[in-house]
C-alpha angles and dihedrals in degrees: 000000000000122000093252092058092044091052090048090055092047089050089054090052092047092050090057085082087074093055107094092198094054105107095202096064093115090054095054101035097090097041089048096055099086089059090060097048114097090207093064109089104153113091093216092053090047098048104029096089092053092043090050092051093049092044092049090051090051091242093126140015136193139220115225115228111274093023128111097205136066122239126213133190093272089054099050118358096191097048096111090055098039097090092237112140107243135205107215126241126186 
């Protein structure tokens, strides 16, 4: 998946906070906050908290550049914070 599609999916997850009937609002409130701050300009800073939540839950994985296989939380817990450039997998 290309970054644009990945960001679109993260945006969809972030916007769930506005849905009063979504029962997971408390789970996504904190990771959604950078998206609503005008001072946050960097896409990685804006989306990392939501990516980290979804990665930690095992909802998504990523494939580091140069690798042919996806990694999930149970494979490498620190991957989102490792500085390796990922290719996203959902």
